[in-house]
N, C-alpha and C positions, 0 to 999 in steps of 0.2 A: 809089158808095160804095167806099172803100178799106179793106181789112182790114190792120191793122198787124202787124208782127212781134212777137216776144215782149217787145220793149222798150217796147211800148205806143204809143198815138197821139200822145203829147206830145213825141216826140223831134224834133230839128231836121230830119233827113232826111224824116221822114213829113210834117211840117207843110209843108216846102218842096214836096214832091211834090203834096200836096193843093192848095196855093196855085197851083202851076204848071198843074195840070189845070183848076182853076176858071177861071184867067185865059185859058188857051188855048181852052177849050170854052164860053165865055160863051154864054148865060146859065145854065149848069149849076151846080147847087149840089153841092158835094163834102162828103160826110160821112165821118168816120173814128170809128166807135164805139169806146168804151173796153171791150173785151172782157174785160179782166182786173180790172174793178171798182176801178181805182186802185192795183192791186198788180201792175205788170208786173215781169218779171225784171230784176234788177240784178246786176251782177257782185259787189257786196258781200254778196249773199245767201250766198255761200260761207262767210262767217264769222258769219252770223246764225243763232241757235238756231231750229230748226224748218225751216230751209231749207239742209240740208247739201249738197244738190246740185240740179241742174236738175230731175231726175225728181220729187223731193219737192215742189218749187215747182209743177211741172206738175200733179201729182196734186191739188194744192189748188184747182185750177180745173176745175170740172165741164164735161166736153165737152158734156153736154146743155144746161147753162145757156148756154154760149157759142153753141151752135147756135140756141137760142131767141133770144138777143140779136141774132144776125146776121139771123134771119128777121124779127124785130120792126123792126130798123133798115131792112131792105129794103122792108118794107111801108109 
């Protein structure tokens, strides 16, 4: 399992890394869970109402829920 950065699991670098690990470590299945529920950080949030800065965006994602999602994905 790979945990993505704040930009989420659907970025080109994250997908490339997952594919490379899956290819090099066959027959391993690589999973990258979406820990931000389809709402990863984007640079344009700086001008979006409700997300005036990174800390506001971060506060909108419960650390407990993210922890539960990681544990569920790992099991």
